[in-house]
N, C-alpha and C positions, 0 to 999 in steps of 0.2 A: 443504508445510512452511511454517509461518507465519514462521519465521526460521531462518537458517543459523548464526548466531553470537549470542552475548550481548554487550552493551556491557561492555567491560572486558577482553576476551580478544584482540582484534586487536593486532598489532604489525607491524613492517616486514617480517617474514618472510611476511606475508600480502599484500604489495604486488602489485598486478596481478590479484588474485582477485576474482571476482564474489561479492558477499555480499548477504544480506537481513537487516536489523536491525529490531527493534521497540522501542518504549519511549515515554517521556514527553518532551516538549520542556522541557528544563531552562533553557537560556539561548538567546537569539537575538541575533545581531550582524549588521548590514548594513554591508558594506565595498565601496563603489564598485560597487554593482550585484550583488555576490556576497553571498549569504546564508549565514552560518555558524550552525549550531545544534548545541548540545551535547545529544545524545540520551542519556537516562538510563533504566536499570533497576537492579535491586538489585545487579548485578554491576559497575557502574561507568558511566563516561561515554565516549561516542565522538563526536568532532567530525564532523559531516556537512556537505557543501558543496553548495549549490544554485547552479549556474553556468549561465547561458544558453548558453554555448559547449559545455557537456557535454550538457544536455538542456533546451531552452527551455520545454517543457510542464511539466516537473517544477519548474523555477524559478518559473514563474508561479503554480503551485499553492502553492509554498513561501512566497510572499509573504503568504499568508493565515494562516500558522501563528502560534499564540500560546502563551504559557506553559501547560504542563500538558496540552496536547492530546496524544492518544495516536495514534501514527503507525506506519506500516510503510514502509520505504524499501529499494530495491534499487540497487546501484551497484558501482563498482570501488574497491578499496582503493588509495589513493595515498600514497606516501611523502612526508612533509613536507620542505620545504627545511630545512637545518640550523639556520638562524636562526629558524625557526618552530616548532621542537620544544618541546613543553610537558613539562618534566621532572616536573611535579607529577602528571601523569596516567599510568596504566599504558599507555594508548593514545596517549600524547602524540607518538609518532613518526609517526603516520599520520592520515589523514582519509579519509572515503568521499565520492567524487564521485557525487551522486545522479542516477540514470537514471530512476527512477520513484518516485512518492509515492502512498501510500494513507492517507487520513485515517480512522482506526478509530473515533475518538471526539473530538468537540470538547469544550471545557471552559469553564466559567465562570471569570472571574478569581478566583483563590484568595483567601480572606480574610486570608491572611498569606503572607509570603515563606518558601519552603522552604529557601532558602540558609542553611546552618548559621551564617554570620556574622550573619544578620539575624533568625534565628528567635526570639532573646530579646526582640525588639521586640514580639512577640505574647504576651499574657498567657496563663496556663495554662488558664483557663476556655475561651478561644476555641480553643486548640489541642485541648482535650479534646472540645469540641463537634464539631470537624472532625477527629477523630482519624484518619480514613482518609487525610486529607491529610498530617497530621503524621507518619504512618507511612512516608511516602515519603522522609523524611530519612535520609541515609546513616548518621548517628550512631546513630539509633534502630534502623535495620535491622541494623547491625553488633552492637548490643547484644543484640537478639533472636536473632541467629544464634549469638552467643557463648553465650547462655543455653541454646540448643538443644544445643550441643556439651557444655556443662556437664552437662545432664541425660543426654545419651547416654553420656558418660564415667561418670557415677555408676551408671547401669544396668549398664553393662559391668563395672564394678568389683565390684559386689555379685553379679552373675550368675556371674562367674568364681570367686567364693568359695563358690559352692554355695547362694546365697540364691534363693528362689523368689518371683517377683513375683506378688502376688495382689491383685485389686481388691476392696476391701471396700465394703459398702453405702453409698449416699448418703442414701437414706431410712432413717433409723435411729430410735433411741429417745432421749428427752430424758435427759440425764445431768448431774449437778452437777460440772462440771469447771472451774469458776472464772470462766466468762464466760456471757453470755446466749446462749441457743439461738436459732437461726432455726427457727421452728415452721412446719410444713406441715399444714394441716387435711385430714382424711381425708373424702372424699366417701362412701366405702362404710361408714364407721363414724362416724356423726354425733357431734360433741362430742369426738372423739379426734384426736390429732395425731402426726405424725412429727416428728422433728427432724433438721436437717442436722447431720452429725457435727462436733463441735469437734475431734475427732481420732479415728482408728480404734482407740482404746485397748482397748476390750473385745474388739473383733473380732480384733485381733492376738493377744491373750492366748488367745482361744478357738482360734486357729490352732495355738498351741503345745500346747494340750490335745489338739487333733486330730492331732498328730504331725508337723506341718510345722515342723521344728525351726529352720529359717532362713527368715525371711520378710522381704520388703521391698516397698515401693511408693512412688512419688512421689505422695503422696496429697493430694487437695483437702480443705481443712478450712474450717469456717465458724463465725465467732464474731461476735456482735453487740457489738463493742467500738468505742469511739471511735478514729478513725484518728489516727496520729501519724507522725513521720518514718520510723520503722522498722516500722510496722504498717499494712498495707493494710486498708481497711474491708471487712468482710464475709467475704472469702475469701482464702486463701493456700495455698501448697503446702509440704509438708514431706516430707523423706525419712524415712519411717516404717520402722523395722527392729526386729526382735525375734529372740531366739535362746533355745533351750532348753539346759538343763544348763550354765549359765554362772554365773560370778561377775562382780563389777564389773570386774576387770582384763581379763577376756575381751572385754567390750564395748569397753573402751579400746583393746585391741590390734587390733581390727577397724577402729575409727574413725580412729585416729591416722595410719596411712598414707594414708587417703583425704583427711584434712585437709591433709597435706603436699603431696599430688599436686595438689589443686585450687588451693592457694595458688600453686604453681609454674606450673600450666598456665593458670589463668584470672585471674591478677592480675600486677601488676608488683612486688608486695611481696616482701620477704624475711622469712623466719621469724625471730622474735626472742624471746629469753627461754626457750629450751628447756633442759631438763636436760642434763647432760654426756653422757648416753647417747643424746641425741636425742629423748627422750620429752617429752611436754607436762608442764608443771608442774602440781601439784595443790595447792590451798589448801582447808583446811577452812572451812566457811561462817563460823563464828564468827571465825576468824583473818582471813579476808578482810574482814569487816565492821569488825573492830577496826583493822586496818592500813590499809585503803583506804576505809572508809565505804560499801562497796557489795558486793553479792553478784555483781556483774558488773564487776569492776574493769578499768580500762584500764591495762595495765602497760607501755605504750610509754614511760612516764615514771615517775619515782620518786615524789616527794611522799608519803612514807609517814607515816601518822598514828601518834603514839606516846602511850601512856597515861602520865600524870604524876600519877595519883591519889595515890599514896603520898607524892610530893614535897610536894603542897599540902595534905595532910591537916592540919586544925587551923590553917591559915594565917590571916593577918589579912584576907584578901579574902573577905567573907561569901558571895559568889556561889559561889566554889570550895568553901569550908568547909562550907556548908549542903548543897551537892550531895553531898559525900562522906558527911556525917553521916546523910543520909537514904537511904544505900545506893546512891547514884549514882556517877558517874565524872567525871574530868576528863581530856580528851585534848588533845594539842597537834598542830597541823599546821604544820611548818616549810616555808615556800615560798622556795626559792632565788631571789634577785633580786626578791623581792616587795616590797622597800622602796620600789620605784618606784611602787607603787599610789597613786593620789590618794585624797583623803578621800572623794570621791564614789564611787570604785570600791570602797573598803572598805565604804561604806554599801550599795552594791549587793549585795556579798557577804553583808552582815549580813541584808538583807531576804531573800536566797535561803535563808540558814540558817533564818530564821523560818518559811519555807514547810514545813520539815520538823519544826516543833514547837519549835525552839530559842527561848529568850527573848531572845537577843542573841548577839553574837560579840565576845568579848574579844580583844585583840591586843597584841603588842609589836613595834614596828618597830626593827630593829637598824641604825641609821644607820652606826655605827662601833663600835669596841670600847668607846668611852667615851660615845657618844651614843645613848641609847635614847629612844624616843618611845612613850608609852602612858599612858592614864589609870589603869591598874591598878597601876603600879609602886609608887606611894606606899602602897598597901595591902599589897602583897607584901613590900616591903622589898628593899634592895639585895642582901642575901645570897641570899635565896630566888630573886630574879630571875636572879642570876648562875648559880645551880645549874640553873635551868630551861633557860637559854640553853646551858649546857654539856651538859645531858642530851640536848637535841634537836639538838645540834651545829650551832647557828645561828652564822652569821658575818656580817660587815659586808655590808649590802645585802640581807639576808633579812628576812622578816616571819614572826611566829609567831601563828597563830590558835588560839583555845582554845574548846572546847565543854565545858559543865558541866551535866549533867542525868542522867536515867537512861541506861543504856548504849545502848539502841536509838536514842533521840533524838540523842545525841551522835554516834553512828556515821553516822546518816542525814544530819545537818546538816553535819558536816565532810566527808562524802562528796561532797555537791553543791558545797561550797566548793572542794574539791580539783579537781573537774572544771572548774569555772568558772575557777580560777586557771590551769589548764593551757591553757584556751582563750585567756585574756588574754596568756599568755606564749608562745603558739604552740608548745606542747610535744608536740602530737599528730602525730608524724611519719608522714606518709602512705606512706612507703616501708617501714614496718614492719608485720608481721602478728604480733600476740602472741595466741596461743591458750593457753588453760589450762582445767583442770577445776576446778570448785568442787564439793567433796564434803562428806559428813557434814551434810546439811541437817537442821534439826530436823523431827521428824515433825509437831509441832503448834505452833500459835501462838494468840495471843488474837485473837478475831474482830474485824475492823474494822467489822462491821455491827451485831453484838449485843454490847454491853459485858459483860465478864465471862464470855463463852462461849468454850470451847475449840473451835478449828477446825483442819482440816488446813492446814499451812503451804504445802503444795506439791501433790503428787499423792497422792490417797487410796489408790491401789493399790500404794504402795511397801511393801516389807518393812521393818518396824522392826528396827533393829540390836538383837540380843538376843531377837528373836521374842516369843512370848507371855509369857515370863518378864519381859521389860522392860516390857511393857504393864501387867502386873499388879503390878510392884514399884516402878517409878519414877514420879516426878511427870511428868505429860504433857509439860511444857515441857523436861524433861531428856532425853527420848527422841529419839535420832537415827534417821534412816532411811538405807537404802542407796539414796541419791538423789543425782543429780549433774547439773550444768549444764555445758555447753560454752560458753566465752566467747571472743569475737573482738573485740579493740580496743574493749572497753567495751560490746559488744552481747551479750546472752544469745541465742545462736544455736541452742541445743539443750537439751532437758531429757530426762532419762531416769532409770531406776531398775531395781534388781533387784526383781521384783514379789512381792507377797504372794500366794502360791498355796495357802495353807492356810485353809479356811473358818473354823475356830475363831479364828485370828489376825485374819482379816478382820472377823468379827463384833465382836471385842473392840476392834479399832482404830476401827471406826465407832461403837461404844458410847461410847468416850471423847469422840468428837466430837458426841455427842448424838443419834445415830441408834438407833432401836429395831431389834430383829431383824426385825420385820415390815417396817419401812421399807427395810432393806437388801435383804430378799427382793424387795420390790416394785420397787426401782430397779435391782438388780443380780442378779436371780434367775437369769438365764441363766448368768452367770459363776460364781456360787456353785454352781449345779447341776452345772456342768461340772467344777469343782474336786473335787466329791464322787466323781467317776469316775476319778480318777487324773490329777493335774496335775504336769508336770515343773517343777523350779525354772527360772525364765526371767527374762530382762531384756532391755532394749534402750534405744533413745533415738529422738528424732525431730528431727533438725536442720531448721531452717527454711531451706530452700534459697533462697527469695527474699531473706530477710534476709542470708544469707551472701553471695550474689551482689552485693547492694547494698553491703555493707561491703568486700568485696574490691575493688570497682571505685569506691569513694568517691563514690557517687551521692548527690545532695542529698535524694532521697526514694525510698522503696521503690516508689512509683507509677511511677517511671521504667522499671522492668523489666517492666511488664505491657503487653501489646499494647493492651488496652482497660481502663484503670484507672478506678476511682471517683475523684471529687475529694476534697478535704480534709474535706468534710462528708458523704461517703458517697453522693453522687449520681452517676449515670451521665449525663453531659451529652450524650453521643452518642445513646443510645437512649431517654433520658427516664425512667429508672427511679430511684426507685420511682414507680409511676404508679397512677392510679385503675383499678379494674376495674368491669365493668358489673354490674348488679343480678342478672342471671341467674346469673353465675358465683358470686356470693355465696350465692344461694339454693341452688345445687347443693351448696355446702359447708356449708349450714346456719349461715351467719354473718350477723350484723347488725353494722353499723358504729355505734359510739357514741363520739363524741369529746367529752371533758369540756372 
């Protein structure tokens, strides 16, 4: 037996027992000829003592030990004197007097300190290059253990509800799902490619056609998207689930107990903003955009945006009047206690609004009931200014920001200003978890890539509300979909829909987005063919479990929850990928490299 106990489990009830421990040398202290070492494994620390009076040979060998050496020791458990007890350690009541020492592996001096208090002194690139050392940190190990329990709980939850876990293919077909594919060249079929799945979307729908009415998996997904704080480069995991013979409410009833359970079990946050019956709030997409400037609003704080278009129609301020005359809107964001913002902070917020297409950011500072500060008051007039202040319920110490443009630009601009104001005023309470559903997404939107072209706004496989009749009778931008997102503290953590399972409706939906029948057959032939053989109504969603875990635990980056993450530029500093491959591999795949 390599060891009899792990570090972290011994206490004074073990006093007098002979034990064998293994682990890494965490700290070393020499006290008057006696060597004390904290021995570490993932279970904790145990203080071991090399004393020449206990065993001279072991003591002499112990003099050679250095940080991060891997050792095996045998000895007796000794109860510490009362004044030597370390109450910060689970094993703080005992130590092990070493009778024998075996050095299992010597170690180079680590490139950075593993001690949690000093780890921030090492930059992220260095820690990622030596990730196998960084993984020895207690904080990181606890995080990975907690994530494991989170995944185990999730599997058990869905299994108990009768869901079947099915692994869908990793080598799949390329599919237009909103991001760039990772392509895998085929050796057997020159010039053809597999794609790593952006999501198991088509496969899970095919499972519904196959009669497996409740499916789930914690699925790996691959997207060639730029990394950001809540998006890991290249790969991530989602809880993919799908159900047959369901409507939207059926999916919500399955997901909401899971949401409440994981919040309680895997975070220190309290659920906030629920309905009176305990269900999650629902906001229609357009309502969310108008009131909060975002389709993933953070509702831990108020700061609600209010339309004032009718109030300012025909007013003397040309920016407002011309926006309304041209079919646009004017919205106001009242920020409690925002009068404290400096001129430079207001300028920062203005520049932020401009990143979303706004031409500027008008404002009124309410210093007191009689003292207002704003360059636009002279154009609005005292009466209209007073009406606006009353309408948005501003009081002394507040500031009101205005957006005037087309509806979408105003929403987007005031949305980012709202979030920035919450940051400046520290309104994002980390003790709260506000979950909600965003529903009634538009089926279509104007393409961001090709001006004037209609494109799917979200998931092309969603069922339009009103079915084929809506597609044939309504303007594309007026059509809503049975589509929904799950939001947690301002993060979109899941997307889902009731699916389009009718071939005729699917052909028409894609036709509106500019796809011919032949293109639909070429890209989605398998699913179209399947639907022609009897498809049940079905729907589901796919929570991003990595992003949820990050948000519940207030981590600085989603990279923190992966054992071996990519860096902020998509590079694996540990393994050196992406990397060059030799010419023979390229020839086997019938590929030539041409870099412009």
